[in-house]
Residue frames relative to the residue before (quaternion, step in Angstrom):
aa qw qx qy qz dx dy dz
M 1.0000 0.0000 0.0000 0.0000 0.00 0.00 0.00
K 0.5346 -0.6562 0.4193 0.3283 3.53 -0.92 0.97
N 0.4338 -0.7370 0.4769 0.2030 3.59 -1.23 0.64
K 0.6540 0.5456 -0.3080 0.4239 3.43 1.21 -0.73
V 0.5398 -0.6539 0.4494 0.2812 3.50 -1.32 0.56
D 0.0884 -0.8283 0.5498 0.0617 3.52 -0.60 1.07
F 0.3266 -0.7826 0.4881 0.2065 3.72 -0.32 1.10
R 0.5606 0.5737 -0.3957 0.4472 3.51 1.06 -0.20
Q 0.6799 0.4783 -0.2780 0.4813 3.39 0.97 -0.92
I 0.5306 0.5783 -0.3879 0.4833 3.75 1.20 -0.65
N 0.6752 0.5071 -0.2753 0.4595 3.55 0.73 -1.24
L 0.6538 0.5063 -0.3418 0.4464 3.65 0.80 -0.77
L 0.6481 0.5405 -0.3070 0.4399 3.49 1.04 -0.95
I 0.6513 0.5253 -0.2699 0.4765 3.53 1.02 -0.88
Q 0.6504 0.5214 -0.2846 0.4735 3.46 0.98 -0.93
R 0.6827 0.4701 -0.3076 0.4672 3.63 0.88 -0.97
Y 0.6096 0.5195 -0.4023 0.4435 3.59 0.95 -0.60
M 0.7195 0.4852 -0.2721 0.4158 3.48 0.80 -1.06
F 0.6142 0.5378 -0.3317 0.4727 3.54 1.10 -0.60
E 0.7120 0.4540 -0.2491 0.4742 3.62 0.93 -0.75
N 0.7820 0.3252 -0.1361 0.5140 3.62 1.14 -0.61
W 0.2850 0.8055 -0.5041 0.1259 3.68 1.28 0.06
S 0.6912 0.5000 -0.3207 0.4115 3.60 0.82 -1.04
K 0.5878 0.5431 -0.3545 0.4836 3.69 1.12 -0.55
E 0.6995 0.5102 -0.2687 0.4221 3.39 0.88 -0.98
V 0.5973 0.5698 -0.3137 0.4692 3.48 1.15 -0.79
L 0.7154 0.4788 -0.2433 0.4470 3.40 0.86 -1.20
F 0.6352 0.5562 -0.3152 0.4333 3.61 0.97 -0.94
W 0.7376 0.4044 -0.2213 0.4934 3.57 0.83 -1.03
S 0.5918 0.5085 -0.4145 0.4684 3.63 1.00 -0.28
I 0.6390 0.5198 -0.3336 0.4586 3.65 1.00 -0.65
I 0.6525 0.5164 -0.2999 0.4665 3.61 1.14 -0.90
T 0.5913 0.5670 -0.3039 0.4863 3.59 1.16 -0.88
L 0.6356 0.5449 -0.2954 0.4602 3.60 0.96 -1.09
F 0.6820 0.5100 -0.2778 0.4446 3.55 0.91 -0.98
F 0.6947 0.4711 -0.2588 0.4780 3.60 1.03 -0.76
T 0.5689 0.5862 -0.3586 0.4518 3.49 1.32 -0.34
V 0.7118 0.4428 -0.2454 0.4869 3.47 1.27 -0.83
L 0.8031 0.0725 0.0027 0.5914 3.35 1.07 -0.97
D 0.0542 -0.8222 0.5643 -0.0510 3.52 -0.51 1.23
N 0.3089 0.7232 -0.5550 0.2712 3.70 1.10 0.52
R 0.5824 -0.6199 0.4099 0.3293 3.59 -1.01 0.93
Y 0.6831 0.4983 -0.3269 0.4221 3.55 0.86 -0.85
F 0.6222 0.5441 -0.3229 0.4611 3.57 1.19 -0.74
V 0.6641 0.5036 -0.3089 0.4582 3.52 0.99 -0.98
I 0.6503 0.4938 -0.3451 0.4629 3.72 0.93 -0.71
F 0.6576 0.5041 -0.3416 0.4436 3.52 1.03 -0.76
V 0.6182 0.5265 -0.3314 0.4804 3.56 1.14 -0.81
L 0.5872 0.5939 -0.3352 0.4360 3.60 1.07 -0.72
F 0.7594 0.3861 -0.2318 0.4696 3.55 0.65 -1.08
I 0.6837 0.4897 -0.2910 0.4562 3.66 0.96 -0.83
S 0.6689 0.4368 -0.2990 0.5219 3.58 1.06 -0.69
G 0.5667 0.5794 -0.3860 0.4406 3.62 1.14 -0.27
I 0.6384 0.4948 -0.3127 0.4998 3.53 1.04 -0.90
I 0.6709 0.4922 -0.3271 0.4480 3.64 0.80 -0.95
Y 0.6654 0.4661 -0.3365 0.4762 3.66 0.95 -0.81
S 0.6317 0.5508 -0.3585 0.4112 3.61 0.85 -0.79
V 0.6649 0.5119 -0.2577 0.4790 3.49 0.88 -1.03
R 0.7107 0.4395 -0.2602 0.4838 3.60 0.76 -0.97
L 0.5829 0.5929 -0.3343 0.4439 3.54 1.15 -0.59
H 0.6811 0.4962 -0.2376 0.4832 3.60 1.09 -1.07
K 0.6190 0.5710 -0.3213 0.4332 3.45 1.16 -0.75
E 0.6537 0.5261 -0.2502 0.4830 3.42 1.14 -1.08
L 0.7309 0.4556 -0.2176 0.4592 3.53 0.99 -0.98
M 0.7522 0.3390 -0.2058 0.5263 3.62 0.92 -0.83
N 0.8677 0.2327 -0.0899 0.4300 3.57 0.55 -0.93
G 0.5298 0.6951 -0.3761 0.3078 3.56 1.22 -0.43
T 0.3480 -0.7702 0.4961 0.1992 3.56 -0.61 0.98
N 0.7044 0.4007 -0.2250 0.5409 3.57 1.16 -0.76
G 0.6560 0.5391 -0.2980 0.4362 3.65 1.16 -0.39
I 0.7013 -0.3845 0.3080 0.5153 3.61 -1.04 -0.71
H 0.2793 -0.6951 0.6327 0.1962 3.58 -0.90 0.79
F 0.3582 -0.8148 0.4230 0.1703 3.44 -0.11 1.45
M 0.7281 0.4375 -0.2936 0.4385 3.57 0.81 -0.55
M 0.6278 0.5026 -0.3422 0.4859 3.60 1.23 -0.16
I 0.5287 0.6233 -0.4384 0.3738 3.71 1.02 -0.07
P 0.3891 -0.7402 0.4916 0.2431 3.64 -0.60 1.03
A 0.4074 0.6457 -0.5216 0.3810 3.50 0.24 1.33
T 0.5225 -0.6082 0.4737 0.3645 3.63 -1.27 0.30
Q 0.6362 -0.5388 0.3879 0.3931 3.60 -1.08 0.30
T 0.5904 0.5584 -0.3443 0.4701 3.51 1.23 -0.50
E 0.6845 0.4849 -0.2919 0.4595 3.47 0.95 -0.77
K 0.6290 0.5267 -0.3027 0.4850 3.44 1.07 -0.79
L 0.6405 0.4830 -0.3339 0.4950 3.73 0.97 -0.74
I 0.6356 0.5428 -0.3448 0.4272 3.59 0.81 -0.83
S 0.6925 0.4645 -0.3065 0.4591 3.56 0.83 -1.11
N 0.6331 0.5317 -0.3604 0.4318 3.56 1.09 -0.72
I 0.6585 0.5201 -0.3272 0.4346 3.51 0.87 -0.92
F 0.6170 0.5389 -0.3188 0.4767 3.61 1.11 -0.85
L 0.7034 0.4173 -0.3077 0.4861 3.65 0.62 -0.84
N 0.8090 0.2905 -0.2468 0.4474 3.78 0.40 -0.71
T 0.7103 0.4027 -0.2765 0.5068 3.61 1.14 0.10
V 0.7259 0.3942 -0.1747 0.5359 3.61 0.39 -1.26
Y 0.7481 0.4349 -0.2391 0.4405 3.54 0.40 -1.29
H 0.6944 0.4855 -0.3033 0.4360 3.59 0.79 -1.05
F 0.6555 0.5374 -0.3332 0.4130 3.48 0.91 -1.07
F 0.7184 0.4231 -0.2541 0.4902 3.68 0.72 -1.02
M 0.5964 0.5052 -0.4038 0.4755 3.78 1.02 -0.41
I 0.6307 0.5208 -0.3467 0.4591 3.67 1.10 -0.49
L 0.6187 0.5209 -0.3143 0.4972 3.39 1.17 -0.68
F 0.6239 0.5457 -0.3090 0.4664 3.63 1.02 -0.74
S 0.6840 0.4792 -0.2699 0.4793 3.45 0.91 -1.09
Y 0.5964 0.5681 -0.3436 0.4511 3.61 1.11 -0.79
S 0.6984 0.5013 -0.2486 0.4462 3.56 1.02 -0.93
I 0.6417 0.5290 -0.2945 0.4708 3.42 1.11 -0.90
G 0.6202 0.5604 -0.3231 0.4438 3.50 1.14 -0.94
N 0.6688 0.5128 -0.2846 0.4570 3.51 0.94 -1.03
V 0.6426 0.5326 -0.2757 0.4770 3.58 1.00 -0.82
L 0.6200 0.5026 -0.3293 0.5045 3.63 1.10 -0.64
V 0.6198 0.5380 -0.3351 0.4628 3.56 1.01 -0.92
I 0.6569 0.5251 -0.3244 0.4330 3.60 0.87 -0.91
L 0.7024 0.5138 -0.2629 0.4165 3.45 0.92 -1.06
L 0.6840 0.5168 -0.2562 0.4465 3.41 1.20 -1.02
Y 0.7799 0.3530 -0.1723 0.4873 3.59 0.76 -1.04
H 0.7658 0.4068 -0.2430 0.4348 3.63 0.75 -1.01
V 0.7740 0.3712 -0.2095 0.4682 3.46 1.04 -0.85
I 0.7311 0.4413 -0.2199 0.4716 3.51 0.99 -0.96
L 0.8139 0.2684 -0.1172 0.5018 3.47 0.63 -1.21
K 0.3471 -0.7623 0.4738 0.2718 3.68 1.32 -0.08
I 0.4493 0.6700 -0.4628 0.3674 3.63 0.91 0.84
N 0.3735 -0.7446 0.5192 0.1910 3.60 -0.70 1.14
V 0.1797 0.7584 -0.6089 0.1476 3.64 0.10 1.16
P 0.5030 -0.6865 0.4647 0.2443 3.46 -0.99 1.13
V 0.1207 -0.7673 0.6224 0.0967 3.64 -1.02 0.79
N 0.3371 -0.7803 0.5162 0.1050 3.22 -1.01 1.15
W 0.0096 -0.7884 0.6148 -0.0190 3.52 -1.04 1.02
D 0.3986 0.7590 -0.3801 0.3472 3.44 1.26 0.73
L 0.2449 0.8460 -0.4587 0.1175 3.56 1.20 0.41
F 0.7856 0.2412 -0.1391 0.5526 3.61 1.08 -0.63
Q 0.5720 0.5727 -0.3970 0.4327 3.40 1.19 0.45
V 0.1071 -0.7826 0.6130 0.0141 3.59 -0.72 1.16
T 0.2078 -0.8108 0.5431 0.0660 3.50 -0.70 1.18
N 0.0983 -0.8145 0.5711 0.0288 3.69 -0.88 0.89
N 0.2244 -0.7867 0.5674 0.0937 3.50 -0.89 0.86
T 0.0746 -0.7869 0.6114 -0.0379 3.62 -0.62 1.15
F 0.2363 -0.7415 0.6135 0.1337 3.57 -1.13 0.91
A 0.1037 0.7898 -0.5912 0.1267 3.41 -0.77 1.17
D 0.8510 -0.0790 -0.0028 0.5191 3.65 -0.74 1.13
G 0.7684 -0.4080 0.2247 0.4389 3.49 0.97 0.77
Y 0.6605 0.4583 -0.2443 0.5423 3.51 1.46 0.06
I 0.3313 -0.7393 0.5566 0.1841 3.43 -1.18 0.64
L 0.1835 -0.7936 0.5793 0.0301 3.48 -0.48 1.35
V 0.1767 -0.7718 0.6060 0.0768 3.65 -0.68 1.14
S 0.0146 0.7738 -0.6327 0.0250 3.56 -0.95 0.92
S 0.1438 -0.7834 0.5989 0.0832 3.56 -1.11 0.64
R 0.0722 -0.7911 0.6044 0.0596 3.58 -1.14 0.58
N 0.4742 -0.6919 0.4789 0.2589 3.48 -1.19 0.51
V 0.1154 -0.8338 0.5375 0.0504 3.70 -0.44 0.95
F 0.2234 0.8116 -0.5215 0.1395 3.60 1.03 0.43
W 0.7286 0.4473 -0.2631 0.4471 3.55 0.65 -1.05
Q 0.6032 0.5310 -0.3697 0.4663 3.60 1.11 -0.67
I 0.6951 0.4768 -0.3118 0.4384 3.58 0.78 -0.90
F 0.6254 0.5401 -0.3273 0.4584 3.48 1.06 -0.91
G 0.6243 0.5532 -0.3069 0.4583 3.70 1.00 -0.96
L 0.7202 0.4438 -0.2955 0.4439 3.58 0.73 -0.97
F 0.6237 0.5418 -0.3342 0.4535 3.50 1.15 -0.76
A 0.6280 0.4908 -0.3380 0.5005 3.68 1.01 -0.93
F 0.6494 0.5212 -0.3539 0.4259 3.61 0.80 -0.70
S 0.6451 0.5339 -0.2834 0.4674 3.52 0.95 -0.97
Q 0.6875 0.4544 -0.2788 0.4931 3.61 0.87 -0.89
A 0.6087 0.5277 -0.3793 0.4552 3.62 1.01 -0.50
I 0.6193 0.5514 -0.3303 0.4510 3.55 0.98 -0.86
F 0.7597 0.4108 -0.2075 0.4594 3.49 0.74 -1.01
T 0.5284 0.5528 -0.3933 0.5104 3.59 1.27 -0.31
L 0.6647 0.4707 -0.3137 0.4881 3.63 0.88 -0.90
G 0.6509 0.5189 -0.3354 0.4410 3.71 0.87 -1.00
S 0.6203 0.5532 -0.3180 0.4561 3.66 1.03 -1.09
L 0.6978 0.4747 -0.2896 0.4516 3.69 0.93 -0.76
Y 0.7383 0.4217 -0.2561 0.4599 3.62 1.08 -0.52
F 0.7538 0.3359 -0.1644 0.5403 3.44 1.10 -0.79
K 0.3123 -0.7671 0.5269 0.1907 3.71 -0.99 0.76
N 0.7766 0.1450 -0.0849 0.6071 3.58 1.03 -0.85
N 0.8561 0.1385 -0.1595 0.4717 3.48 -1.37 0.71
I 0.0034 0.8707 -0.4893 0.0497 3.54 1.20 1.09
V 0.7363 0.4456 -0.2902 0.4184 3.54 0.68 -1.11
A 0.6550 0.5217 -0.3249 0.4397 3.63 0.92 -0.74
K 0.6876 0.4860 -0.2545 0.4757 3.46 0.95 -1.01
T 0.6186 0.5189 -0.3411 0.4813 3.71 1.07 -0.63
I 0.6889 0.4598 -0.2940 0.4770 3.60 0.78 -0.93
L 0.6532 0.5015 -0.3354 0.4576 3.62 0.90 -0.62
S 0.6184 0.5706 -0.2839 0.4598 3.54 1.17 -0.71
F 0.6240 0.5287 -0.2620 0.5123 3.46 1.19 -1.12
I 0.6751 0.4847 -0.3132 0.4596 3.59 0.73 -1.00
F 0.6397 0.5315 -0.3222 0.4523 3.64 0.94 -0.88
I 0.6752 0.4834 -0.2890 0.4763 3.56 0.85 -0.93
G 0.6047 0.5726 -0.3340 0.4415 3.60 1.06 -0.91
F 0.6547 0.5458 -0.2640 0.4515 3.52 1.04 -1.29
I 0.6483 0.5158 -0.3228 0.4576 3.62 0.92 -0.78
F 0.6467 0.4820 -0.3343 0.4875 3.61 0.89 -0.95
F 0.6583 0.5240 -0.3317 0.4266 3.59 0.80 -1.01
M 0.6565 0.4583 -0.3485 0.4873 3.77 0.90 -0.74
V 0.6232 0.5105 -0.3686 0.4639 3.67 0.88 -0.68
Q 0.6551 0.4840 -0.3518 0.4613 3.63 0.97 -0.79
L 0.6482 0.5070 -0.3690 0.4321 3.62 0.87 -0.77
I 0.5894 0.5608 -0.3466 0.4668 3.62 1.07 -0.71
L 0.6698 0.4925 -0.3047 0.4648 3.61 0.73 -0.92
F 0.6779 0.5098 -0.2911 0.4425 3.54 0.95 -0.93
K 0.6437 0.5323 -0.3339 0.4369 3.51 1.12 -0.80
F 0.7024 0.4417 -0.2982 0.4719 3.55 1.00 -0.80
L 0.6347 0.5656 -0.3337 0.4073 3.63 1.15 -0.49
W 0.7397 0.3248 -0.1487 0.5703 3.50 1.19 -0.78
D 0.3380 -0.7718 0.4576 0.2842 3.60 1.34 -0.01
I 0.1790 0.8310 -0.4989 0.1688 3.50 0.91 1.04
K 0.5115 -0.6878 0.4092 0.3128 3.60 -0.79 1.01
Y 0.8091 0.2340 -0.0513 0.5366 3.42 0.89 -1.21
L 0.5024 -0.6764 0.4306 0.3235 3.73 -0.74 0.93
S 0.6271 0.5313 -0.3772 0.4268 3.61 0.97 -0.62
N 0.6574 0.5155 -0.3484 0.4251 3.69 0.98 -0.60
A 0.5443 0.6297 -0.3973 0.3864 3.52 1.30 0.00
L 0.4730 0.6777 -0.4146 0.3809 3.51 1.46 -0.06
F 0.6144 0.5953 -0.3408 0.3898 3.52 1.00 -0.81
P 0.6983 0.4626 -0.2808 0.4685 3.65 0.81 -0.97
I 0.6276 0.5351 -0.3497 0.4444 3.58 1.05 -0.63
L 0.6331 0.5107 -0.3222 0.4843 3.66 1.10 -0.79
V 0.6489 0.5346 -0.3049 0.4474 3.47 1.03 -0.78
M 0.6764 0.4700 -0.3016 0.4803 3.59 0.92 -0.81
I 0.6244 0.5578 -0.3285 0.4371 3.59 1.06 -0.82
N 0.7703 0.3897 -0.1599 0.4787 3.60 0.89 -1.16
D 0.6030 0.5948 -0.3640 0.3875 3.55 1.19 -0.36
A 0.4523 -0.7111 0.4998 0.1998 3.49 -0.82 1.22
T 0.7277 0.3779 -0.2664 0.5065 3.62 0.89 -0.45
L 0.0478 0.7990 -0.5879 0.1168 3.53 0.72 1.12
P 0.5557 -0.6275 0.4425 0.3189 3.57 -0.98 0.79
P 0.5484 -0.6582 0.4016 0.3237 3.59 -0.78 1.09
I 0.5995 0.5481 -0.3708 0.4503 3.63 0.97 -0.50
V 0.6233 0.5233 -0.3343 0.4753 3.65 1.03 -0.76
H 0.6575 0.5420 -0.2885 0.4367 3.51 1.00 -1.04
K 0.6761 0.5127 -0.2683 0.4561 3.43 1.14 -0.91
I 0.6480 0.5027 -0.3131 0.4790 3.65 1.11 -0.58
I 0.6726 0.4481 -0.3198 0.4944 3.56 0.92 -0.76
T 0.6225 0.5248 -0.3609 0.4548 3.73 0.94 -0.42
I 0.6681 0.4905 -0.2802 0.4843 3.51 0.84 -1.06
G 0.6666 0.5389 -0.2979 0.4201 3.48 1.01 -1.02
S 0.6409 0.5075 -0.3017 0.4905 3.58 1.00 -0.95
Y 0.6807 0.4704 -0.3273 0.4564 3.74 0.87 -0.57
I 0.6902 0.4937 -0.2889 0.4432 3.50 1.08 -0.69
T 0.6015 0.6277 -0.3365 0.3618 3.63 1.11 -0.88
L 0.6894 0.4962 -0.3114 0.4261 3.56 0.93 -0.98
P 0.6976 0.4013 -0.3111 0.5055 3.76 0.70 -0.67
Y 0.5579 0.5689 -0.4153 0.4389 3.58 1.10 -0.35
L 0.6210 0.5716 -0.2778 0.4588 3.59 1.03 -0.98
W 0.6884 0.4731 -0.2400 0.4946 3.45 0.98 -1.09
V 0.6512 0.5306 -0.3139 0.4425 3.66 1.05 -0.59
V 0.6338 0.5339 -0.2745 0.4878 3.43 1.24 -0.91
S 0.6310 0.4996 -0.3241 0.4972 3.59 1.16 -0.81
Y 0.6128 0.5150 -0.3928 0.4528 3.69 0.95 -0.58
F 0.6874 0.4581 -0.3384 0.4506 3.63 0.70 -0.86
R 0.6073 0.5330 -0.3513 0.4730 3.64 1.06 -0.73
L 0.6009 0.5059 -0.3559 0.5063 3.71 0.96 -0.62
K 0.6557 0.4740 -0.3367 0.4817 3.71 0.72 -0.89
E 0.6427 0.4944 -0.3635 0.4587 3.79 0.87 -0.60
K 0.6635 0.4851 -0.3121 0.4765 3.63 0.81 -0.80
E 0.6118 0.5400 -0.3642 0.4489 3.57 1.06 -0.55
V 0.6274 0.5563 -0.2869 0.4632 3.40 1.03 -0.77
């Protein structure tokens, strides 16, 4: 099998999946659009984004890996890199922007129904990626807003990468097992952090190390080196999960 990445082959993989699952796709996104027509609060939309992303990722892997009527993932004449890239595109990029499309269609339907047909002045929200902060200064309230598009997309991609890896390792109860595994790994890291803080502050009892951790997390004057480590770590973790998924696909192929 060839080793180089052929983007035409990736395009064929995506087209084949869409062709064999178009009815499910139409039904799925129609339901999501209906949700956003009824409720367009930004927190609800973000909640639907992550929950539907998990559902879509698990369903995608069932179709690709185990589906008898869908694509038999291992029999497609493509490299594992091409399969992984097509998978990442479908459950991350495609799903994210389809959520935005459904959100936009939902808002347009609200405008048509209430403003044009019923003549009712109902506010329509377009603030999905806008976060507003209120700051009190000299007796005045200063309102500032910032765009969090890339933060939300990054968190969503990280979430999808975790469940992609989980769906490759677990056959049954994928969501529950993946979440439990993630909690277990997080607990291990947390205990390591507690031990480090215990030695750094020479704390007598391990439980008392919780306080300096909370101070460090909530302190706006976090040391630049800590900011640097967190930033670099967040950039490395996502491709690391994709690489691990690649090797897991190679194992399943064997």
